[in-house]
C-alpha positions in Angstrom: 231.2 173.5 235.9 229.0 171.3 237.0 227.4 168.6 234.3 223.5 169.8 233.8 221.1 167.6 236.1 218.8 165.9 233.9 215.4 167.4 233.6 212.2 165.0 233.4 210.6 167.2 230.8 213.2 167.3 227.7 214.9 166.4 225.0 218.5 165.9 224.3 219.9 167.8 221.0 223.1 168.0 219.7 224.9 171.6 219.6 228.0 173.0 218.3 229.7 177.1 218.3 228.7 178.5 215.0 231.9 178.8 212.4 233.3 182.3 212.3 231.7 183.4 216.1 234.6 185.6 217.8 236.6 183.7 220.7 237.8 185.6 223.8 241.2 185.1 222.5 240.2 187.4 219.6 240.6 184.7 216.6 237.3 183.5 215.3 235.8 179.8 215.8 237.0 177.4 213.2 236.4 173.7 212.5 239.3 172.5 215.0 237.3 174.4 217.8 233.8 173.1 217.2 233.1 169.5 218.8 229.3 168.6 219.4 228.3 168.8 222.9 224.7 167.4 223.9 222.6 169.4 225.7 219.4 168.9 227.0 216.4 171.1 226.4 213.2 171.9 227.9 209.9 170.2 225.9 207.9 172.7 227.6 209.5 175.8 227.3 211.7 177.7 224.4 215.3 177.5 224.6 217.2 179.0 227.7 219.9 182.1 226.5 223.0 179.7 228.3 222.4 176.1 227.0 224.0 174.1 229.4 225.7 171.0 228.0 225.9 167.4 229.1 229.8 168.1 230.5 228.8 171.0 231.9 230.0 173.9 229.6 228.0 177.2 228.9 226.8 177.6 225.4 225.2 181.0 224.7 222.5 180.3 222.5 222.9 183.2 220.3 226.6 181.6 218.8 225.3 178.5 219.3 223.6 175.9 216.2 221.3 173.0 217.3 221.8 170.1 214.9 219.6 167.2 213.9 222.4 164.8 213.6 226.3 164.6 215.1 228.3 166.3 212.0 231.5 166.6 213.8 233.8 165.8 216.9 231.5 164.7 219.7 232.5 165.8 223.0 233.7 162.8 225.2 232.5 164.4 228.2 229.3 164.7 226.9 228.9 161.3 225.6 230.2 159.9 228.7 227.5 161.2 230.6 224.6 159.7 228.0 224.4 156.8 229.6 222.8 158.6 233.2 220.8 160.9 231.4 219.2 158.4 228.9 218.6 156.7 231.9 217.4 159.3 234.3 215.3 160.2 231.2 213.6 157.1 231.4 213.0 156.4 235.4 210.8 159.9 234.9 208.7 158.4 231.9 208.2 155.6 234.0 207.2 157.2 236.8 204.9 159.5 235.4 
């Protein structure tokens, strides 16, 4: 999936799949499956049912935990998008 476009009225949070959630292949999510992704959430609306990470992976809201800090291995693809996401957010604040 393509990376999430960066919105102007948003905040960035860390998110990961909850431990023990069933996976598509039948086994349960273990610690090795729980990369920490970064998600752009709207400031003015509730979180959507499907969260789009900065790397473009969809995360179902009901099986995702939002974190107030990075706890675990971060997603390298999300990390690669952080500078451009910060720049877009900064530019939108300057123009407001």
